[in-house]
N, C-alpha and C positions, 0 to 999 in steps of 0.2 A: 394188345394194350397200347395206348398212346404213351409217348415219353412224357414224364411228369417232372416239371421243375417245382418241387415242393415249396421251396423258398428261394426267391431271387438272390438272397445273400450267399447261397451256396454255389452260385455259378462261378466258373473260372473266369478270371479277368484276362483279357487280351490287351496287353499294353500297346498303346499307339503313340508315336512321336508326332503329334499334330497339335495345332492350336485352333480354337474357334474364333474367327475374326468377324466382327460385326460389319455387315455390308448395307444394311438398311434397318432403320427403326421406324416406329410409328404404326406397325401392324400388330394389333393386340392378340388376335387369334388367327394366325396364318394357316388356314385350313389346307391349302394346296399351293405347291410351287411347280410351275411348268416351264422348263427351259425352252427357249427358241433357238433356232440353228445359228443365229448371228451372235449369240452370247447374252441376249436380253433374257429376263425372267418375267413371267406372268405370275401374279400372286393373288390369291383370294383372301380377303378379310371376311370372316364369318358374318359380321354385322351387315355386309352387303356391298362392299366395294371391291372392284377388280383393279389391281395396280399393275403397271408396267415398271420394272426396274431395269433401266438401260445398262448395258455392259459398261463396267468401269465407272459407275455412278452410284451414289447413295440417295438420289432424289427419286422418290416414288411419284409416278404420274397416274392419276385416276382416269379410267376408261369409261366412256358413256355407252349407252345402248343396252344395258341389262334390263330384263323384265322386272316387274314388281316382285320383291323378295320378302318373305315373312321371316324376319330375324327374331325368332321366338325360341327361347330356351337353347336347345342344342341345334336348332335349325338356323338357316341363313344361306349365305353363299358358300357352297361346299367345294366339290372337286373340279379339277380341270384336267383335260387330256387332249393332246393333239391327235388327230387321225393318224393312223399308221402310214398313210400316204400323204401327209400334210404338205410336203414339199410340192406336190402336184395339185391337191385339191383345196388346201388352205383351211380345212375345217377344224374348228376348236369346239370341244364338247364340254359342257358345264352341267353340274347338278346343283340344285338349289331347292329351298322349301317354297312351295307355291300355294296360294289360297284358291287357285282356280278349281272350280267344281261346285256342286250343289250345296254341300254341307259346310258349316263353319269350321274354322281351323285350317290346317294345311297338310300337305304331304310332299314327298320328294318328287321332283321333276327332272327330266333330262332334256337338254336343248343343245343345239349347235349353232355356230355363227362363224363369221370370217372377220379378221382384223382389217380395219381400214389401212391404206398404204402408209399413213403416218402413225399407225398403231395407237390411236387415241379413241377409237370407237369400234363397237361391234356392229357388223352389217349382216344382212341376209339371215337374220335370226329365225330359227325354226324350232318349235316345240316337238320333240320326238316321242316323249312318253311322260305321262303324269299319273302318279299313283292316285287311285280313287280312295274313297273312305277317309276323307279328311278327318283330322283329329285336333282338338284344342290342346292335347298333351304336348309338352315341349321336348320330349326325349325320343331318341332312337330314330333319327332320319337316315342313318347310314352316313356317308355314302362315298364310294370310290368308283372310278371308271377305268377300264382297261380294254385294249384291243387284242384279238388273237392274230395268228399269222394268216388268216383267211379274210380279215377285214371286218369280222363281227365285233360289235361293241357289247361289253358287259358292264352292268352297274348294279349297285346294291341299294336296297331300302331296308332300314331296320324295322323292328316290330311296332314302332310308334307307341310304345308303352302299353300295347294291348297284348300282353303275353299269352293269354288264354284264348284269344280270338283270331289273330292274324297269321302267325307263323305256320300253322298246320292246315290252314284253309286255303286251298288252291283257287277259290273264287274271290279271294280278297288280296289286295296289295299289302305289303308289309311283311318283314321277316323273310325276304326273298332275294335271290340274285337273278337278274334278268339278262336275256340275250336278244339282240336285235341286229338287223341289217344296219349299215351305217346311216341310212336315210330314215330309220324308224320302222320299217316294215318288219313283220313277224317272219322269221325263217320257217320254211315249211318242215324242217326236220327238228324243230324244237320239241322237247319231250312230251308236251301236253297239248299239242295243237289239234289232236283228234278227239279231245274230250270237250264236251259241251259245257258252257257256263264257267269254265275256268279261265284264268289269266294266261293267255297263250304265250306271252313274253317270258314266262317263268322258266328259268334254267335249273334252279335248285331252291329248296325251301327248308323250313325249320331252323331259320337263323334268328339270332337275337339282335345284334347290331354290328354288321360287318363294316369296318372302317379302314380296312387295308386289303388291297388286291394286287396281284402281280401275275402276269401270264408268261410262263416259261415256253418261249417259242421253240427252243431246241427239242424239248420233250413233249410239246403240245399239252401242257398241264396248266390249269388255272388254280392258283393258290389264293386263299383268303384267310384273314383272321378276324375275329369278332370279340366284342366285350361279353364276358359272362356277367352274372350278378355279383355277389360277394364270393369270389373264387370262380374258377371255371372259364377263364379266358381261353379261346381256342385258336389253333392254327389248323386249317383244313385244306385238303386237296379236293377241289370241287368237281363233281361228276354230274353229267346230265341226268336230270330227273331225280337226283338223290335227295333224301330227307336227312337233315343234320340234327334233328331230334328236339330242338327247343320248342316248348319247355318240358317235353316228356322225359328227356334224359339230360343230365347236366352234372358237372363236377362242382357246381356252386350251390349256395344257399341264399335265402332272402337277405336283404340288407339288415333286417332285424335279427339275423342269425337263426331264424326258424327255417325248417325244411319245406320245400314245395314238391320235391320228388326224392325218392330213395333209389332211383334207377340211374346208373351211369352208363350202361350199355344196353342195347336192345336190338334184336334181329330186325333187319329192314331199315335200320337207322345208322348213318355213317358216324363212326367215332373219329375224334380229332387225331391228327398225327402228333400233336403236342398240346398240352394244356398247362396253364399257369394257375396255381393255387398256393398262396393268395393271388388275387388279380393284380396284374401289372398295368392295366388300362392301355392296351396297344393302340397305336394310331395309324401310322403309315408303314409301307414296305418298299424296299429298294434293293435290287440286285446290283452289286458293285461290279462294274466291268473296267473301271479306270485303272491305268497303270500307276497312278499317283499314290495308291495305297496298297502295296504288295500284300500286306497282312489281311486285307479285306477283300481283295479281288476274288470274285467267284462266290462270295458269301452273300447271304440274304440278310439285310439289315431290317430290324423291326424296332420301333421306338416305344418306350414305356413312359407314358405321361405321369403315372402315379409315383414312380420311384426315380424318375429323372436319369434314365440311362438308355443306351441302345443295346439291343441283343443282336449278336452276329451269329447267324446260323449256318452250319455246314449241312447242305441238303443233297438229296438224291431224288430220283423219280419215285422213291418209295417212302420218303419222309425225311426226318431230321436225324443226323448222326451225332452232332455235337452242337452245343450252345455256349457261347461266350458272352460276357458282359463287357461293354466298352463305354468310355466317356461318362462314367458315373458322376452324377451331380451337374450334368450339362444343362439341365432345365427340363421343362415340360414340353418335349418335342412333339409337335403336332404334325409336321410334314417333312418329307425327305425328297431330295431330287439330286440327280447327277447332271451337271451342266454340260454343254457342248465343249467347255474348256476342260472337262475331266474332273473338276472339283465337286465335292459333295456339299450340298446346301441344306441347312436345317431351318425350318420354321419353328420358332420357340415361343410359346405363349408368353406375352408380356415383354419379350425381348426383341422380337422382330426376326430378321433373317441373318443367319451366320454362315460363313464358309469355312470348311475344314481345310486348313493349309498345313501340309507336311513341313515339319521343322528340319532344318539342315543339321 
């Protein structure tokens, strides 16, 4: 059985002696923060702007070179991730909602590009994957990007509001986590490459809307969390070819409080290692490795947009052993990052970017 936090109010509080200091304003929905090695930060504004925040500055600079972006509902400019060997190859990976394709509407795309020397422009842009079956619905684009310790790139696309059509159908994009070579090629050992007519980039399926991912290089484990409906937000350990059940199994109900399934577990479908009921609306994930926060070091942070707190998880390769609540009331945290300076940065809807500074 997964560990259940029946009510976030029952979580133990882990007191922290830190203050949240504003480092940049003017970003309304900061979907992603990606630290650069020199201390600068790259930041996505969901409405379609990529910003550079130079080290020791509060002035945001807009970068050019992005493709056309469909800023529609929950779609727009989404995640950022540097290649695991970015110091050598300089590749930056980006997910966004794209109208490319035959049908009206949009779906999530993955691209890569390089920064110009003055860091004002994206160069050498390459589209690596574009979800088919565009939809005019504005919800559930995903999306996060991570690399494993072999250089494969993983990214997520939500079910695009088509609960009963996309997640369980391997011939359709949506409700999936994908795995590619860093140049967009399909790995020959992906779980469904030998099946005709299916999407060979699929790594796992049966997802609703995964908006947080983290790869544990030490234990070679991919973690992901996703939004449930009303209840049933999930934290999962992602396995190749596994079915995570949406919408056949769920701990949640419809937003109207009616039931769409009475099954919470089923053979052949992966159960979450943790679920939240009521929903906390999880956004990003971050493993803390910095020495600046002794109480947090080694813990996995996960932010709640709905209740304005961060969850600090003690984890093992089998799951979650303890969950704490920190920074309650901090705001609707959309993104998390640990900078090259060791500080934790928060992207907070309506507030911009803040840095957690330990108080003396």
